[in-house]
mmCIF file of the C-alpha atoms, coordinates in Angstrom:
data_MODEL
# 
_entry.id   MODEL 
# 
loop_
_atom_site.group_PDB 
_atom_site.id 
_atom_site.type_symbol 
_atom_site.label_atom_id 
_atom_site.label_alt_id 
_atom_site.label_comp_id 
_atom_site.label_asym_id 
_atom_site.label_entity_id 
_atom_site.label_seq_id 
_atom_site.pdbx_PDB_ins_code 
_atom_site.Cartn_x 
_atom_site.Cartn_y 
_atom_site.Cartn_z 
_atom_site.occupancy 
_atom_site.B_iso_or_equiv 
_atom_site.pdbx_formal_charge 
_atom_site.auth_seq_id 
_atom_site.auth_comp_id 
_atom_site.auth_asym_id 
_atom_site.auth_atom_id 
_atom_site.pdbx_PDB_model_num 
ATOM 1  C CA . MET A 1 1  ? 30.230 -15.251 57.342 1.00 0.00 ? 1  MET A CA 1 
ATOM 2  C CA . ILE A 1 2  ? 31.244 -18.152 59.568 1.00 0.00 ? 2  ILE A CA 1 
ATOM 3  C CA . SER A 1 3  ? 33.778 -19.419 57.051 1.00 0.00 ? 3  SER A CA 1 
ATOM 4  C CA . GLU A 1 4  ? 35.096 -15.898 56.439 1.00 0.00 ? 4  GLU A CA 1 
ATOM 5  C CA . SER A 1 5  ? 35.650 -15.243 60.129 1.00 0.00 ? 5  SER A CA 1 
ATOM 6  C CA . GLY A 1 6  ? 37.180 -18.620 60.890 1.00 0.00 ? 6  GLY A CA 1 
ATOM 7  C CA . LEU A 1 7  ? 34.475 -19.415 63.444 1.00 0.00 ? 7  LEU A CA 1 
ATOM 8  C CA . ASN A 1 8  ? 33.154 -22.905 63.890 1.00 0.00 ? 8  ASN A CA 1 
ATOM 9  C CA . ALA A 1 9  ? 29.329 -22.945 63.874 1.00 0.00 ? 9  ALA A CA 1 
ATOM 10 C CA . ASP A 1 10 ? 29.408 -25.221 66.931 1.00 0.00 ? 10 ASP A CA 1 
ATOM 11 C CA . SER A 1 11 ? 31.203 -22.510 68.904 1.00 0.00 ? 11 SER A CA 1 
ATOM 12 C CA . ILE A 1 12 ? 28.341 -20.028 68.476 1.00 0.00 ? 12 ILE A CA 1 
ATOM 13 C CA . SER A 1 13 ? 25.574 -19.956 71.061 1.00 0.00 ? 13 SER A CA 1 
ATOM 14 C CA . PRO A 1 14 ? 23.151 -17.294 72.306 1.00 0.00 ? 14 PRO A CA 1 
ATOM 15 C CA . GLU A 1 15 ? 25.196 -16.351 75.367 1.00 0.00 ? 15 GLU A CA 1 
ATOM 16 C CA . LYS A 1 16 ? 28.535 -15.965 73.574 1.00 0.00 ? 16 LYS A CA 1 
ATOM 17 C CA . ARG A 1 17 ? 30.005 -12.470 73.744 1.00 0.00 ? 17 ARG A CA 1 
ATOM 18 C CA . LEU A 1 18 ? 30.606 -11.106 70.259 1.00 0.00 ? 18 LEU A CA 1 
ATOM 19 C CA . TYR A 1 19 ? 33.881 -9.345  70.946 1.00 0.00 ? 19 TYR A CA 1 
ATOM 20 C CA . ASP A 1 20 ? 35.408 -11.339 73.797 1.00 0.00 ? 20 ASP A CA 1 
ATOM 21 C CA . ASP A 1 21 ? 34.307 -14.920 73.120 1.00 0.00 ? 21 ASP A CA 1 
ATOM 22 C CA . LEU A 1 22 ? 33.966 -14.872 69.334 1.00 0.00 ? 22 LEU A CA 1 
ATOM 23 C CA . GLN A 1 23 ? 36.747 -12.353 68.728 1.00 0.00 ? 23 GLN A CA 1 
ATOM 24 C CA . LEU A 1 24 ? 34.639 -10.285 66.326 1.00 0.00 ? 24 LEU A CA 1 
ATOM 25 C CA . ASP A 1 25 ? 35.578 -6.678  65.649 1.00 0.00 ? 25 ASP A CA 1 
ATOM 26 C CA . SER A 1 26 ? 33.727 -3.774  64.074 1.00 0.00 ? 26 SER A CA 1 
ATOM 27 C CA . LEU A 1 27 ? 34.685 -4.870  60.550 1.00 0.00 ? 27 LEU A CA 1 
ATOM 28 C CA . ASP A 1 28 ? 33.351 -8.351  61.247 1.00 0.00 ? 28 ASP A CA 1 
ATOM 29 C CA . MET A 1 29 ? 30.076 -6.792  62.408 1.00 0.00 ? 29 MET A CA 1 
ATOM 30 C CA . VAL A 1 30 ? 29.811 -4.757  59.191 1.00 0.00 ? 30 VAL A CA 1 
ATOM 31 C CA . GLY A 1 31 ? 30.465 -7.917  57.182 1.00 0.00 ? 31 GLY A CA 1 
ATOM 32 C CA . LEU A 1 32 ? 27.809 -9.763  59.166 1.00 0.00 ? 32 LEU A CA 1 
ATOM 33 C CA . LEU A 1 33 ? 25.302 -7.005  58.466 1.00 0.00 ? 33 LEU A CA 1 
ATOM 34 C CA . LEU A 1 34 ? 26.102 -6.969  54.741 1.00 0.00 ? 34 LEU A CA 1 
ATOM 35 C CA . ASN A 1 35 ? 25.830 -10.750 54.526 1.00 0.00 ? 35 ASN A CA 1 
ATOM 36 C CA . LEU A 1 36 ? 22.541 -10.663 56.400 1.00 0.00 ? 36 LEU A CA 1 
ATOM 37 C CA . ASN A 1 37 ? 21.221 -8.025  53.980 1.00 0.00 ? 37 ASN A CA 1 
ATOM 38 C CA . ASP A 1 38 ? 22.286 -10.163 50.999 1.00 0.00 ? 38 ASP A CA 1 
ATOM 39 C CA . TYR A 1 39 ? 20.894 -13.378 52.491 1.00 0.00 ? 39 TYR A CA 1 
ATOM 40 C CA . THR A 1 40 ? 17.486 -11.934 53.368 1.00 0.00 ? 40 THR A CA 1 
ATOM 41 C CA . GLY A 1 41 ? 17.116 -9.399  50.581 1.00 0.00 ? 41 GLY A CA 1 
ATOM 42 C CA . LYS A 1 42 ? 16.296 -6.841  53.265 1.00 0.00 ? 42 LYS A CA 1 
ATOM 43 C CA . LYS A 1 43 ? 18.286 -3.839  54.386 1.00 0.00 ? 43 LYS A CA 1 
ATOM 44 C CA . PHE A 1 44 ? 18.794 -3.867  58.144 1.00 0.00 ? 44 PHE A CA 1 
ATOM 45 C CA . ASP A 1 45 ? 19.716 -0.645  59.887 1.00 0.00 ? 45 ASP A CA 1 
ATOM 46 C CA . PRO A 1 46 ? 23.324 -0.823  61.159 1.00 0.00 ? 46 PRO A CA 1 
ATOM 47 C CA . THR A 1 47 ? 22.271 0.803   64.432 1.00 0.00 ? 47 THR A CA 1 
ATOM 48 C CA . LEU A 1 48 ? 20.555 -2.491  65.305 1.00 0.00 ? 48 LEU A CA 1 
ATOM 49 C CA . PHE A 1 49 ? 24.017 -3.943  65.860 1.00 0.00 ? 49 PHE A CA 1 
ATOM 50 C CA . LYS A 1 50 ? 25.412 -0.983  67.779 1.00 0.00 ? 50 LYS A CA 1 
ATOM 51 C CA . ASP A 1 51 ? 24.477 -2.133  71.274 1.00 0.00 ? 51 ASP A CA 1 
ATOM 52 C CA . ALA A 1 52 ? 24.741 -5.874  70.674 1.00 0.00 ? 52 ALA A CA 1 
ATOM 53 C CA . ARG A 1 53 ? 27.097 -7.555  73.106 1.00 0.00 ? 53 ARG A CA 1 
ATOM 54 C CA . ILE A 1 54 ? 26.063 -11.205 72.839 1.00 0.00 ? 54 ILE A CA 1 
ATOM 55 C CA . VAL A 1 55 ? 24.698 -13.338 70.012 1.00 0.00 ? 55 VAL A CA 1 
ATOM 56 C CA . GLN A 1 56 ? 21.200 -13.244 71.527 1.00 0.00 ? 56 GLN A CA 1 
ATOM 57 C CA . ASP A 1 57 ? 21.225 -9.431  71.305 1.00 0.00 ? 57 ASP A CA 1 
ATOM 58 C CA . LEU A 1 58 ? 21.617 -9.714  67.535 1.00 0.00 ? 58 LEU A CA 1 
ATOM 59 C CA . VAL A 1 59 ? 18.860 -12.285 67.290 1.00 0.00 ? 59 VAL A CA 1 
ATOM 60 C CA . ASP A 1 60 ? 16.526 -10.157 69.397 1.00 0.00 ? 60 ASP A CA 1 
ATOM 61 C CA . SER A 1 61 ? 17.159 -7.064  67.274 1.00 0.00 ? 61 SER A CA 1 
ATOM 62 C CA . ILE A 1 62 ? 16.651 -8.640  63.836 1.00 0.00 ? 62 ILE A CA 1 
ATOM 63 C CA . TYR A 1 63 ? 14.073 -11.359 64.503 1.00 0.00 ? 63 TYR A CA 1 
ATOM 64 C CA . PRO A 1 64 ? 11.072 -8.983  64.635 1.00 0.00 ? 64 PRO A CA 1 
ATOM 65 C CA . LEU A 1 65 ? 12.138 -7.520  61.270 1.00 0.00 ? 65 LEU A CA 1 
ATOM 66 C CA . TRP A 1 66 ? 12.740 -10.860 59.558 1.00 0.00 ? 66 TRP A CA 1 
ATOM 67 C CA . GLU A 1 67 ? 9.211  -11.402 58.199 1.00 0.00 ? 67 GLU A CA 1 
# 
């Protein structure tokens, strides 16, 4: 996902805003979700990403489901 979006991994941190700082859009978020599903072999509910505004929001929403 990082290489597809053109983001540098060093530019991503928990407090970064997804849309303003990282310049992600709704299609990027769908791609992130699909890649996460493929990577983990799990199927995460897209509504988990709906209210995410910063990177930490995403982490907080998927971490409990990771196991």
